[in-house]
C-alpha positions as CSV (number, residue, x, y, z in Angstrom):
1,X,3.9,-15.9,-9.4
2,X,1.5,-13.6,-7.5
3,X,3.5,-11.8,-4.8
4,X,0.5,-11.4,-2.5
5,X,-0.2,-15.1,-2.7
6,X,3.4,-16.0,-2.1
7,X,3.5,-13.9,1.0
8,X,0.2,-15.3,2.2
9,X,1.4,-18.9,1.6
10,X,4.7,-18.1,3.4
11,X,3.0,-16.8,6.5
12,X,0.8,-19.8,6.7
13,X,3.7,-22.1,5.9
14,X,5.7,-20.8,8.8
15,X,2.8,-21.5,11.1
16,X,1.9,-24.9,9.6
17,X,5.5,-26.1,9.5
18,X,6.1,-25.1,13.1
19,X,2.9,-26.9,14.2
20,X,4.0,-30.0,12.1
21,X,7.5,-30.0,13.6
22,X,6.1,-29.8,17.1
23,X,3.5,-32.6,16.4
24,X,5.8,-34.9,14.4
25,X,9.4,-34.1,15.6
26,X,10.8,-37.5,14.4
27,X,9.8,-36.6,10.8
28,X,12.0,-33.5,10.7
29,X,15.7,-32.9,10.9
30,X,15.3,-29.5,12.6
31,X,13.4,-27.9,15.5
32,X,10.6,-25.4,15.7
33,X,12.9,-22.4,16.2
34,X,14.7,-23.3,12.9
35,X,11.4,-23.2,10.9
36,X,11.8,-19.6,9.5
37,X,15.1,-20.4,8.0
38,X,13.8,-23.6,6.5
39,X,10.7,-21.8,5.1
40,X,12.9,-19.2,3.5
41,X,14.9,-21.9,1.7
42,X,11.7,-23.7,0.7
43,X,10.0,-20.6,-0.7
44,X,13.1,-20.0,-2.8
45,X,12.9,-23.6,-4.1
46,X,9.2,-23.1,-4.9
47,X,9.9,-19.9,-6.8
48,X,12.6,-21.7,-8.8
49,X,10.3,-24.7,-9.4
50,X,12.9,-27.0,-7.8
51,X,12.4,-30.7,-7.7
52,X,13.5,-31.2,-4.1
53,X,10.3,-29.8,-2.6
54,X,8.2,-32.3,-0.6
55,X,4.7,-31.1,-1.3
56,X,3.2,-33.9,0.7
57,X,4.9,-33.2,4.1
58,X,2.9,-32.5,7.2
59,X,3.9,-28.8,7.0
60,X,2.5,-28.5,3.5
61,X,-0.6,-30.4,4.4
62,X,-1.4,-28.1,7.3
63,X,-0.6,-25.0,5.2
64,X,-2.8,-26.1,2.3
65,X,-5.6,-27.1,4.7
66,X,-5.5,-23.6,6.2
67,X,-5.6,-22.0,2.7
68,X,-8.3,-24.3,1.5
69,X,-6.3,-25.9,-1.3
70,X,-5.1,-29.4,-2.1
71,X,-1.6,-30.3,-1.0
72,X,-0.3,-31.2,-4.4
73,X,2.4,-29.4,-6.4
74,X,-0.1,-28.6,-9.1
75,X,-2.6,-27.0,-6.7
76,X,0.0,-25.1,-4.8
77,X,1.6,-23.6,-7.9
78,X,-1.8,-22.7,-9.3
79,X,-2.7,-21.0,-6.0
80,X,0.7,-19.1,-6.0
81,X,0.1,-18.0,-9.6
82,X,-3.4,-16.8,-8.8
83,X,-5.1,-19.2,-11.2
């Protein structure tokens, strides 16, 4: 995966997930201050192509919207590879 794209995605994901947790607190089992820890775990899962990543969550949707990509696993992985 493209390290620059990974970092860009991660920065936007922290912001997007924090906004999503604030807007939809009942959809998440954690609070906004916990977002950086969650993002670190999720980025690890994405790098490992884990099956437990919810690519359709509010946080991913906001992140992808900000990056101008679809919020599907296929589109996210293509973006992270630099395709």
